[in-house]
C-alpha positions in Angstrom: 37.3 17.2 -8.9 39.3 16.0 -5.8 39.0 12.1 -5.6 37.7 10.7 -2.8 40.7 8.3 -1.9 42.7 8.3 1.1 44.8 6.0 3.5 43.2 3.8 5.3 43.9 3.0 8.7 45.8 -0.1 7.5 48.5 2.0 5.7 49.1 3.9 8.6 50.1 0.7 10.4 52.2 -0.7 7.4 53.9 2.6 7.5 54.4 2.5 11.5 55.6 -0.7 11.1 58.1 -0.7 8.1 59.7 2.5 10.0 59.5 1.4 13.8 61.2 -2.3 13.2 64.5 -1.0 11.8 64.5 1.5 14.6 64.2 -1.0 17.2 67.0 -3.3 15.4 69.4 -0.4 15.7 68.7 -0.2 19.4 68.6 -3.5 20.5 71.2 -5.0 17.7 68.2 -7.2 16.4 68.9 -8.4 12.9 65.9 -10.3 13.1 63.8 -7.3 13.5 65.4 -5.6 10.5 64.4 -8.6 8.4 60.8 -8.5 9.9 60.3 -5.1 8.8 61.3 -5.9 5.0 58.1 -7.9 4.0 56.0 -4.9 5.4 58.1 -2.1 3.3 57.9 -4.6 0.2 54.6 -5.3 0.6 53.3 -1.9 1.0 55.2 -0.9 -1.7 54.1 -3.2 -4.1 50.3 -2.6 -2.9 50.5 1.2 -3.5 52.1 0.7 -7.2 48.2 -0.2 -8.6 46.7 2.9 -7.3 43.0 3.2 -8.2 42.0 6.2 -10.4 38.6 8.1 -10.9 35.8 7.7 -8.0 33.3 4.5 -7.5 29.6 4.9 -8.1 26.8 2.9 -6.4 23.7 2.5 -7.9 20.5 0.6 -6.3 18.1 -1.1 -8.9 14.8 -2.5 -8.4 13.3 -5.5 -10.5 9.8 -4.0 -10.4 8.4 -0.7 -8.9 5.4 -2.5 -7.5 4.4 -6.0 -6.4 1.5 -7.3 -4.4 2.3 -7.6 -0.2 3.2 -10.8 0.6 5.3 -10.8 -2.6 8.8 -10.9 -3.5 10.9 -7.9 -4.2 13.6 -8.2 -6.0 16.6 -5.8 -6.3 20.3 -5.2 -7.2 23.4 -3.2 -5.7 26.1 -2.3 -8.3 29.0 -0.6 -8.1 31.2 0.6 -11.0 34.9 0.9 -10.8 36.5 3.3 -13.4 40.1 3.2 -12.3 42.9 0.9 -13.6 43.1 -1.1 -10.6 41.1 -3.9 -8.6 38.8 -2.6 -5.7 37.1 -4.6 -2.9 33.7 -3.2 -1.8 31.4 -3.8 1.3 27.8 -3.1 0.6 25.4 -2.6 3.6 22.0 -2.4 2.4 19.3 -1.1 4.2 15.1 -1.6 4.2 12.2 -0.9 6.3 10.8 -3.1 8.5 8.0 -4.5 6.1 10.6 -5.4 3.6 11.7 -8.6 5.3 15.0 -10.1 3.5 15.4 -13.2 1.8 18.5 -13.2 1.0 21.4 -10.7 0.3 20.5 -8.4 2.9 23.5 -8.6 5.3 27.3 -7.1 4.8 28.0 -8.3 1.3 31.8 -8.5 -0.3 32.7 -7.5 -3.8 35.6 -7.4 -5.4 35.6 -5.7 -8.8 38.4 -5.8 -11.6 39.8 -2.9 -13.3 37.0 -0.7 -15.4 34.2 -3.1 -14.3 30.9 -2.9 -12.9 29.2 -5.5 -10.9 26.9 -6.1 -8.0 25.1 -8.4 -6.0 21.5 -9.1 -6.0 19.3 -8.4 -2.9 16.2 -10.1 -1.8 13.0 -9.0 0.2 9.5 -10.0 1.0 6.8 -7.2 1.3 5.1 -8.1 4.1 2.6 -5.6 4.2 0.8 -3.1 1.7 2.0 0.6 1.4 5.2 2.3 -0.1 8.2 1.1 1.2 11.5 2.5 1.2 14.5 0.1 0.1 17.7 2.0 0.6 19.7 3.9 1.0 22.6 1.0 0.6 26.5 1.8 1.6 29.3 1.1 -0.3 32.5 1.1 1.6 35.1 0.9 -1.5 38.8 -0.2 -0.6 42.1 -0.8 -2.9 45.8 -1.4 -2.8 45.1 -4.4 -1.0 43.0 -2.3 1.6 45.4 0.2 2.2 43.5 3.1 0.3 39.8 3.8 0.9 37.4 5.8 -0.7 35.0 8.0 1.1 31.3 5.7 1.5 29.2 5.8 -1.8 25.4 5.9 -0.9 23.2 4.5 -3.4 19.7 6.4 -3.4 17.2 4.9 -1.8 14.1 3.4 -4.1 10.5 3.1 -3.2 8.2 -0.1 -3.9 4.8 0.2 -3.9 3.0 -3.1 -2.2 -0.1 -3.3 -3.6 -2.9 -4.6 -1.0 -4.2 -8.2 -1.6 -8.1 -8.1 -1.7 -10.0 -10.9 0.4 -12.7 -12.6 -1.5 -15.8 -10.4 -1.7 -19.0 -10.7 -3.5 -22.5 -9.6 -3.5 -25.7 -10.5 -4.7 -27.6 -7.4 -3.6 -28.5 -4.8 -6.5 -27.3 -1.3 -5.5 -29.4 1.5 -5.1 -30.0 4.6 -7.7 -28.5 3.1 -10.9 -28.1 5.8 -13.1 -25.4 5.0 -15.9 -26.1 3.7 -19.3 -25.4 0.0 -18.9 -24.4 -2.3 -16.1 -26.2 -5.3 -13.9 -28.3 -3.4 -11.6 -32.1 -3.2 -12.0 -33.2 0.4 -12.2 -36.6 2.2 -12.1 -36.3 3.1 -16.2 -37.9 1.1 -18.7 -35.5 -0.6 -21.1 -34.1 -3.7 -23.2 -33.0 -6.8 -21.6 -33.7 -6.1 -17.9 -36.1 -7.5 -15.1 -40.1 -8.2 -16.1 -41.8 -4.9 -15.0 -45.5 -6.0 -15.8 -47.7 -6.0 -18.8 -49.0 -3.3 -21.1 -51.0 -2.7 -24.4 -48.9 -2.8 -27.6 -47.6 0.6 -28.8 -46.1 1.3 -31.9 -42.0 0.8 -32.1 -42.6 -2.1 -29.5 -41.1 -5.6 -30.9 -43.2 -8.2 -31.9 -41.1 -11.0 -30.0 -42.1 -8.9 -26.3 -46.0 -9.6 -27.4 -47.4 -11.6 -24.3 -49.7 -14.3 -26.2 -51.3 -15.5 -22.8 -52.9 -12.0 -22.2 -53.1 -11.0 -25.8 -55.7 -14.2 -26.7 -57.3 -13.6 -23.1 -58.2 -10.0 -23.8 -58.7 -9.9 -27.5 -56.2 -6.7 -27.7 -52.2 -7.1 -28.4 -50.1 -6.7 -24.9 -46.5 -6.6 -24.5 -44.1 -7.6 -21.4 -42.5 -4.1 -20.1 -39.1 -4.5 -19.0 -37.0 -2.3 -16.6 -33.4 -1.8 -17.9 -30.5 -2.7 -16.2 -27.8 0.2 -15.7 -24.5 0.7 -13.5 -24.2 2.9 -10.4 -21.2 4.9 -8.8 -19.9 3.4 -5.5 -17.6 5.6 -3.5 -15.6 4.2 -0.6 -14.8 6.6 2.3 -11.7 5.8 3.8 -11.4 6.7 7.5 -7.7 7.8 8.1 -8.2 9.9 11.1 -7.2 7.4 13.5 -5.2 4.1 13.5 -5.9 1.4 16.1 -3.9 -1.8 16.5 -0.1 -2.9 15.1 0.1 -4.2 11.8 1.4 -7.6 11.6 2.0 -7.7 8.0 0.8 -10.4 5.9 -0.3 -13.6 8.4 0.0 -11.0 11.2 -2.5 -9.2 13.2 -4.3 -6.3 11.2 -4.5 -2.9 12.4 -7.8 -1.0 11.6 -6.1 0.6 8.5 -5.1 -2.8 7.3 -8.6 -3.9 7.6 -10.1 -1.2 5.8 -7.5 -1.1 2.9 -7.8 -4.7 2.0 -11.9 -4.2 2.4 -11.5 -1.5 -0.3 -9.2 -3.3 -2.2 -12.0 -6.3 -2.2 -15.1 -3.8 -2.7 -13.1 -2.2 -5.5 -12.3 -5.5 -7.0 -16.1 -6.8 -7.1 -17.9 -3.8 -8.5 -15.3 -2.6 -11.1 -15.4 -6.5 -12.5 -19.4 -6.1 -12.8 -19.2 -2.6 -14.4 -19.9 -0.4 -11.7 -18.0 3.2 -11.3 -15.8 3.2 -8.1 -14.6 6.3 -6.4 -12.5 6.4 -3.7 -12.1 9.4 -0.9 -9.8 9.7 2.2 -11.7 11.1 5.0 -8.8 13.0 6.9 -6.6 13.9 3.8 -7.6 15.7 0.7 -7.0 12.7 -1.6 -9.4 11.2 -3.8 -9.7 8.6 -6.5 -11.7 9.4 -9.7 -14.5 7.2 -10.6 -13.7 4.7 -13.1 -14.4 1.2 -13.9 -13.0 -1.9 -15.5 -9.8 -3.7 -14.8 -7.3 -0.5 -15.7 -9.3 1.4 -13.0 -9.0 -1.6 -10.4 -5.1 -1.7 -11.1 -5.2 2.1 -10.4 -7.1 1.9 -7.3 -4.4 -0.5 -6.1 -1.6 2.1 -6.5 -3.6 4.4 -5.0 -4.2 2.5 -1.7 -0.8 1.6 -1.4 -0.4 5.4 -0.6 -2.8 5.6 2.1 -1.8 6.3 5.5 -2.8 7.9 8.9 -3.2 11.4 8.6 -3.8 14.5 11.1 -7.8 14.7 11.8 -9.8 17.4 9.8 -11.3 19.7 11.4 -15.0 20.6 11.4 -15.3 23.3 8.9 -12.9 21.3 6.5 -14.8 18.1 7.0 -18.2 19.8 6.6 -16.2 21.3 3.4 -15.3 18.0 2.1 -18.7 16.3 2.2 -20.6 19.6 0.5 -18.0 19.7 -2.1 -19.0 16.9 -4.4 -16.1 14.5 -3.3 -18.8 12.4 -2.3 -21.8 11.9 -4.7 -25.1 11.8 -4.0 -26.1 8.9 -6.3 -25.2 5.3 -5.6 -24.0 3.6 -2.7 -21.3 5.2 0.0 -19.3 2.6 1.8 -17.4 3.9 4.8 -14.7 2.0 6.2 -14.2 3.5 9.7 -13.1 2.1 13.4 -15.5 4.7 14.8 -13.3 5.8 17.4 -13.1 9.4 16.7 -16.0 11.4 17.2 -15.5 13.6 13.7 -15.8 9.9 12.1 -19.3 9.6 13.9 -20.4 13.0 12.8 -19.3 12.6 9.2 -21.6 9.6 9.1 -24.5 11.4 10.8 -24.1 14.4 8.0 -24.3 11.4 5.5 -27.3 10.0 7.1 -29.3 13.2 7.4 -28.4 13.4 3.4 -30.9 10.5 2.7 -27.8 9.2 0.8 -27.2 5.3 0.4 -24.9 4.7 2.8 -23.1 1.7 4.3 -20.8 1.6 7.4 -18.0 -1.1 7.9 -16.6 -1.4 11.6 -12.7 -1.9 10.9 -11.5 -2.0 14.4 -9.4 -5.1 15.1 -11.7 -7.6 17.5 -10.5 -7.8 20.9 -8.4 -4.7 20.8 -7.1 -3.6 24.5 -6.9 -0.2 25.6 -3.4 0.5 26.5 -2.7 0.3 30.5 -2.9 -2.7 33.1 -4.7 -3.2 36.2 -7.9 -2.8 37.6 -8.6 0.9 36.6 -7.2 -0.1 32.8 -10.0 -2.6 32.4 -12.8 -0.3 34.1 -11.8 2.3 31.4 -11.9 0.0 28.6 -15.4 -1.6 29.6 -16.6 2.3 30.0 -15.0 2.9 26.6 -16.5 -0.2 24.6 -20.2 0.7 26.2 -19.6 4.2 24.8 -18.5 3.0 21.2 -21.7 0.3 21.5 -23.8 3.8 22.4 -22.4 5.3 19.3 -23.1 2.7 17.1 -26.7 2.3 18.3 -27.1 5.9 17.9 -26.0 5.6 13.9 -28.4 2.6 13.4 -31.4 4.8 15.1 -30.2 7.6 12.3 -30.8 4.8 9.4 -26.8 4.2 9.1 -26.5 0.4 9.2 -23.2 -0.7 10.6 -21.8 -4.0 9.9 -18.6 -5.6 10.8 -16.2 -6.6 7.7 -16.3 -10.6 7.6 -15.5 -11.0 3.5 -17.3 -12.2 1.3 -21.3 -11.8 1.1 -20.8 -9.9 4.6 -22.9 -6.7 3.5 -25.6 -8.3 2.0 -28.1 -7.7 4.3 -27.1 -4.2 5.2 -26.7 -3.1 1.5 -30.5 -4.1 1.6 -31.3 -1.9 4.5 -29.4 1.0 2.5 -31.4 0.2 -1.0 -34.6 1.1 1.2 -33.2 3.8 3.2 -32.4 5.4 -0.4 -36.1 5.1 -1.5 
């Protein structure tokens, strides 16, 4: 394989000086010019005696493939020198705008002895959830005191998943249609260790500790307490990725509609998987779905899945109807739709779900005070008309039985969850 080493501009300058100065000394009779050429000639010859061999290799290594947004991303850019001569490397790492450099992010200088491998540590902060690209990193390698240079080595870019941070969320309202085997929600089925539903006559097989002695003494016939079982249910989170509204400022900055939706989905998933419910996540706009699951392992898988959420081209009418009717959205449990309600297709999807008499909650993720692009009286009038039309859409959805609530964190969905439970019955 042909080596990538070639003469650097410094070598050509040294050769020109070593040749031009003696010629000028002869033409002008200047001995001092001849003496001045000697260091250039000797230095160039001495530097070229230590010629490099082999091609250097640059690699980019990640400390961890996933972090929580706002957390540190550690990496290391290494270069291998296989030759018998020392080399000097100028490293130039790159990253996308949501990986904010902490140190080691600009041009770095690295000197490597013969037959060695070295590198420099890089540090970034993931300022927003998502799959971010670190790299490619460029390594310019020089040898023979800078007289020889190698073709630029490119370290392959690496991807790091920044998991969304889950804001605090809790709900004390039981979910409708608890159909699982066990859980914390009251079901309509009789069972053990649940909520008291009444008193009934004693039957063979009933436990003696369930006997209601007050009723038994009053009626003269044995009666027992009847209980309702506690079961789990399935929560489906439907993420509207048809449109993005607002500009994301990362952690501590302005929140876009997609930021609010993804972080709310992470919080809702954490709450319900922690209490034993099954949670599934579906994208409206892309054919992506996370299967239902529960427990901490499923929650971590959900965070990885949410890191891959991005805005997508909208579905057509036929595709949307096929999505809602194909079983991706379950008929049992609760459906939480996270949407900015700015796309007509999202509103139509909510109407389709409402007509199917499913337990449905719509969470408005539109950033507060989001202005319409433009300036002047015309833009302000257009914004006012747009907001009036959007309020009308929300009003029609509520008339159709779809509770709509703005995401406000912990306990913000209790009221509309009660409404959803009543509608589901």
